[in-house]
C-alpha positions as CSV (number, residue, x, y, z in Angstrom):
1,M,21.9,-51.2,-0.7
2,F,21.5,-47.7,-2.2
3,S,21.1,-47.2,-5.9
4,R,23.1,-44.5,-7.7
5,K,20.0,-42.3,-7.9
6,A,19.5,-42.5,-4.1
7,L,23.2,-41.7,-3.4
8,C,23.1,-38.8,-5.9
9,F,20.0,-37.4,-4.2
10,L,21.6,-37.7,-0.7
11,C,24.7,-35.9,-1.9
12,L,22.7,-33.1,-3.5
13,L,20.6,-32.8,-0.3
14,S,23.8,-32.7,1.8
15,I,25.2,-29.9,-0.4
16,H,21.9,-28.1,-0.2
17,F,21.9,-28.3,3.6
18,C,25.4,-27.0,3.8
19,C,24.4,-24.0,1.7
20,M,21.5,-23.4,4.1
21,A,23.8,-22.8,7.0
22,G,23.5,-19.0,6.7
23,Y,20.7,-18.3,4.4
24,S,19.0,-14.9,4.8
25,M,15.9,-13.4,3.3
26,E,14.5,-9.8,3.1
27,I,10.8,-8.9,3.2
28,S,10.3,-5.3,2.2
29,E,7.9,-2.9,3.9
30,Q,6.0,-2.8,0.6
31,E,5.5,-6.6,0.5
32,L,4.1,-6.5,4.0
33,Q,1.9,-3.5,3.0
34,N,0.5,-5.5,0.1
35,K,-0.3,-8.5,2.3
36,I,-2.0,-6.4,5.1
37,S,-3.9,-4.2,2.6
38,A,-5.3,-7.4,1.0
39,M,-6.8,-8.5,4.3
40,M,-8.6,-5.2,5.0
41,P,-11.2,-3.7,5.4
42,K,-12.3,-5.8,8.4
43,E,-15.6,-5.3,10.3
44,M,-16.7,-6.3,13.8
45,N,-20.1,-5.9,15.4
46,K,-19.9,-5.8,19.2
47,W,-21.9,-4.0,21.9
48,F,-24.3,-2.6,19.3
49,L,-21.3,-1.0,17.5
50,K,-20.0,-1.7,14.1
51,T,-16.2,-1.1,14.0
52,T,-14.3,-1.1,10.8
53,L,-10.5,-1.0,10.2
54,S,-9.4,0.0,6.7
55,N,-6.7,1.6,4.7
56,P,-3.7,0.2,6.7
57,I,-0.3,1.7,6.4
58,V,2.6,-0.5,7.4
59,D,5.5,1.1,9.3
60,L,8.8,-0.6,9.9
61,S,10.7,2.5,10.9
62,Q,10.7,1.7,14.6
63,S,14.1,0.8,16.0
64,V,12.6,-2.1,17.9
65,N,11.7,-5.4,16.2
66,E,8.0,-4.7,15.8
67,L,5.6,-4.2,13.0
68,C,3.4,-1.1,13.3
69,V,0.2,-0.5,11.4
70,I,-1.7,2.8,11.1
71,S,-5.3,2.3,10.1
72,D,-8.5,4.2,9.6
73,V,-11.1,3.3,12.2
74,D,-14.9,3.9,11.7
75,I,-17.4,3.3,14.5
76,V,-21.1,3.3,13.8
77,A,-23.6,3.2,16.6
78,P,-27.3,2.5,16.4
79,G,-29.3,5.2,14.8
80,G,-26.5,5.9,12.3
81,L,-24.3,7.8,14.6
82,A,-20.8,7.5,13.0
83,N,-17.4,8.6,14.1
84,S,-14.1,8.2,12.3
85,G,-10.5,8.5,13.1
86,D,-7.2,6.5,13.0
87,V,-5.3,4.1,15.2
88,R,-1.7,3.2,15.4
89,L,-0.8,-0.2,16.8
90,C,2.4,-2.1,17.1
91,G,3.1,-5.8,17.8
92,T,5.6,-8.5,17.8
93,L,6.0,-10.7,14.7
94,I,5.7,-14.4,15.7
95,Y,6.7,-17.1,13.3
96,E,4.5,-20.2,13.3
97,K,6.6,-23.0,11.7
98,N,3.8,-25.3,10.9
99,A,2.0,-22.7,8.9
100,G,5.2,-21.1,7.6
101,A,3.6,-17.8,8.4
102,F,4.2,-14.6,10.4
103,F,1.4,-13.3,12.7
104,L,1.3,-10.0,14.5
105,R,0.9,-11.0,18.2
106,S,-0.3,-8.9,21.0
107,P,-0.8,-5.7,19.0
108,K,-0.9,-2.7,21.4
109,I,-2.6,0.5,20.5
110,L,-0.1,3.3,20.8
111,D,-2.4,6.1,19.7
112,I,-6.1,6.4,18.8
113,R,-8.0,9.4,17.6
114,I,-11.7,9.4,16.9
115,A,-13.4,12.6,16.1
116,G,-16.4,13.6,18.3
117,I,-15.8,11.1,21.1
118,S,-15.1,12.3,24.7
119,S,-11.9,11.1,26.4
120,E,-13.9,8.9,28.7
121,N,-15.6,7.1,25.8
122,L,-12.3,7.1,23.8
123,S,-10.9,4.9,26.5
124,K,-13.8,2.4,26.0
125,M,-13.4,2.6,22.2
126,K,-9.6,1.9,22.6
127,G,-10.5,-1.3,24.4
128,L,-12.9,-2.3,21.7
129,V,-10.5,-1.6,18.9
130,Q,-7.7,-3.5,20.9
131,I,-9.9,-6.6,21.0
132,F,-10.7,-6.3,17.4
133,A,-7.1,-5.9,16.3
134,E,-6.0,-8.9,18.3
135,K,-8.7,-11.0,16.6
136,I,-7.8,-9.8,13.1
137,F,-4.1,-10.4,13.4
138,S,-4.3,-13.7,15.3
139,A,-6.5,-15.1,12.5
140,H,-4.8,-13.7,9.5
141,P,-1.0,-14.0,8.8
142,V,0.8,-10.8,7.8
143,Y,3.2,-12.9,5.6
144,V,3.4,-16.5,4.5
145,L,6.7,-18.0,3.3
146,K,6.4,-19.5,-0.1
147,S,6.7,-23.3,-0.6
148,D,7.5,-23.2,-4.2
149,S,11.0,-24.7,-3.9
150,I,12.8,-27.3,-1.8
151,K,15.0,-24.5,-0.4
152,S,11.9,-22.5,0.7
153,S,10.3,-25.6,2.2
154,I,13.4,-26.4,4.2
155,A,13.9,-22.8,5.3
156,K,10.6,-22.8,7.0
157,S,12.0,-25.2,9.6
158,F,15.2,-23.4,10.3
159,L,14.2,-19.8,10.9
160,R,16.5,-18.4,13.7
161,T,16.0,-14.7,13.9
162,V,13.8,-11.9,12.6
163,E,14.8,-8.3,12.8
164,V,13.7,-5.0,11.4
165,K,16.4,-3.1,9.6
166,E,16.2,-0.3,7.1
167,K,12.5,-0.7,6.6
168,K,12.8,-4.4,5.9
169,L,12.3,-7.6,7.8
170,I,15.5,-9.6,7.7
171,L,15.0,-13.3,8.2
172,L,18.0,-15.5,9.1
173,F,17.8,-19.2,8.5
174,E,20.4,-21.5,10.0
175,L,20.7,-25.3,9.7
176,F,23.1,-25.4,12.7
177,S,22.8,-22.9,15.4
178,S,26.0,-21.8,17.1
């Protein structure tokens, strides 16, 4: 049968699960800023162009549940021709349970400005930067839940909702969904 230690452990685990029924967690805009800043600058060489995204600024002020990033963009063509500007992109945060991490999926460019590029070529540059942003954010999580406690480890499996509220990500973990 069960030993006293095993029964005690099961009781503690049951109490712990009951407490997890409505656990929430907040991730501040500054925490996300720190994580995204740490992954930049990023460079990509494609079509004889070197494209760099740097100096990201995280924006959680949108009323929709999206993460927006404003970043500097530099494009260097052969012969040293360089153009700089900025890009604003927004995407949906997707939680991958196995990794315990949030990724920015399908980032869409809302605005791009690059000095010295015609509107015709800006459209092409937008497509290039779009591909680049998708590669960056699909390969690098914007936030990883910590696994430093049993509660954190269990929470990874029970994330129910993510919403943006008052410049914070609000994560709700539920053991039993209603």
